[in-house]
C-alpha positions as semicolon CSV with decimal commas, in nm:
position;residue;x (nm);y (nm);z (nm)
1;X;0,520;21,138;-19,573
2;X;0,400;21,282;-19,249
3;X;0,616;21,493;-19,028
4;X;0,676;21,378;-18,672
5;X;0,504;21,581;-18,403
6;X;0,725;21,857;-18,262
7;X;0,874;21,781;-17,922
8;X;0,749;21,984;-17,630
9;X;1,012;22,191;-17,448
10;X;1,075;22,121;-17,082
11;X;1,048;22,497;-17,033
12;X;0,700;22,525;-17,183
13;X;0,468;22,712;-16,950
14;X;0,748;22,813;-16,713
15;X;0,767;23,174;-16,603
16;X;1,104;23,349;-16,617
17;X;1,002;23,553;-16,312
18;X;0,815;23,316;-16,082
19;X;1,005;23,027;-15,923
20;X;0,905;22,677;-16,028
21;X;0,632;22,523;-15,810
22;X;0,865;22,265;-15,653
23;X;1,100;22,544;-15,536
24;X;0,829;22,715;-15,331
25;X;0,817;22,566;-14,979
26;X;0,478;22,464;-14,848
27;X;0,337;22,707;-14,593
28;X;0,644;22,928;-14,585
29;X;0,596;23,180;-14,310
30;X;0,747;23,522;-14,376
31;X;1,047;23,580;-14,154
32;X;1,059;23,910;-13,967
33;X;1,320;24,154;-14,090
34;X;1,536;24,284;-13,809
35;X;1,730;24,603;-13,862
36;X;2,095;24,592;-13,765
37;X;2,210;24,831;-13,499
38;X;2,552;24,926;-13,377
39;X;2,514;24,680;-13,089
40;X;2,411;24,392;-13,316
41;X;2,693;24,207;-13,490
42;X;2,667;24,166;-13,865
43;X;2,751;23,794;-13,845
44;X;2,754;23,521;-13,587
45;X;3,013;23,565;-13,314
46;X;3,144;23,213;-13,354
47;X;3,482;23,181;-13,522
48;X;3,477;23,124;-13,895
49;X;3,531;22,762;-13,990
50;X;3,689;22,661;-14,316
51;X;3,430;22,499;-14,535
52;X;3,488;22,167;-14,702
53;X;3,626;22,219;-15,050
54;X;3,455;22,024;-15,323
55;X;3,686;22,136;-15,601
56;X;4,055;22,094;-15,660
57;X;4,125;22,467;-15,624
58;X;4,004;22,718;-15,363
59;X;3,780;23,006;-15,470
60;X;3,955;23,287;-15,654
61;X;3,988;23,631;-15,493
62;X;4,101;23,929;-15,695
63;X;4,218;24,279;-15,615
64;X;4,362;24,582;-15,787
65;X;4,733;24,664;-15,773
66;X;4,976;24,888;-15,959
67;X;5,169;24,696;-16,227
68;X;5,501;24,810;-16,076
69;X;5,405;24,663;-15,738
70;X;5,294;24,339;-15,903
71;X;5,631;24,313;-16,078
72;X;5,807;24,364;-15,742
73;X;5,598;24,088;-15,584
74;X;5,682;23,848;-15,867
75;X;6,050;23,938;-15,837
76;X;6,047;23,875;-15,463
77;X;5,884;23,535;-15,517
78;X;6,125;23,433;-15,792
79;X;6,439;23,533;-15,604
80;X;6,338;23,389;-15,264
81;X;6,129;23,081;-15,347
82;X;6,412;22,839;-15,265
83;X;6,480;22,994;-14,923
84;X;6,144;23,135;-14,805
85;X;5,892;22,875;-14,914
86;X;5,613;23,027;-15,127
87;X;5,655;22,882;-15,475
88;X;5,381;23,073;-15,653
89;X;5,191;23,399;-15,637
90;X;4,884;23,249;-15,468
91;X;5,085;23,096;-15,183
92;X;5,281;23,418;-15,136
93;X;4,973;23,640;-15,123
94;X;4,780;23,399;-14,899
95;X;5,065;23,384;-14,645
96;X;5,109;23,763;-14,647
97;X;4,737;23,833;-14,611
98;X;4,684;23,578;-14,334
99;X;4,983;23,718;-14,142
100;X;4,821;24,063;-14,156
101;X;4,481;23,921;-14,054
102;X;4,639;23,750;-13,752
103;X;4,813;24,077;-13,658
104;X;4,484;24,269;-13,674
105;X;4,301;24,000;-13,473
106;X;4,572;24,013;-13,205
107;X;4,563;24,392;-13,192
108;X;4,187;24,456;-13,208
109;X;4,010;24,133;-13,109
110;X;4,219;23,971;-12,836
111;X;4,369;23,721;-13,077
112;X;4,028;23,575;-13,162
113;X;3,900;23,556;-13,521
114;X;3,667;23,835;-13,627
115;X;3,312;23,731;-13,721
116;X;3,311;23,610;-14,078
117;X;3,169;23,827;-14,353
118;X;3,033;23,688;-14,678
119;X;3,103;23,794;-15,031
120;X;2,944;24,125;-15,134
121;X;2,893;24,227;-14,768
122;X;3,184;24,472;-14,768
123;X;3,126;24,825;-14,898
124;X;3,171;24,823;-15,274
125;X;3,274;25,082;-15,525
126;X;3,525;25,359;-15,509
127;X;3,568;25,506;-15,160
128;X;3,453;25,866;-15,122
129;X;3,730;26,115;-15,190
130;X;3,933;25,894;-15,425
């Protein structure tokens, strides 16, 4: 009996560092890097538009909070859900956060939306002095 020839992997010859040849655009000109200054906005000045959702649920956002405060939030939701509207933690937090965003836009930006900022564009890590 002869053994069948081993199958060749689709990854054979591919480099883990270099992009595949079809991913490299033909004649890609290097784009100039422009340093941001205090007068240059970090993002476009057009209002942020909600993107079309392709999934059933919106993207998850997480934050840190003391367990005692989290328990208070849950208690407030449970005891007011029939009269106030938010029926779950996500709805409650989204309404509270968007109310604060609208307040800040009214106070500091003439009621217009601030330029949008992408994920990982905010300062990260522990703030100095904490």
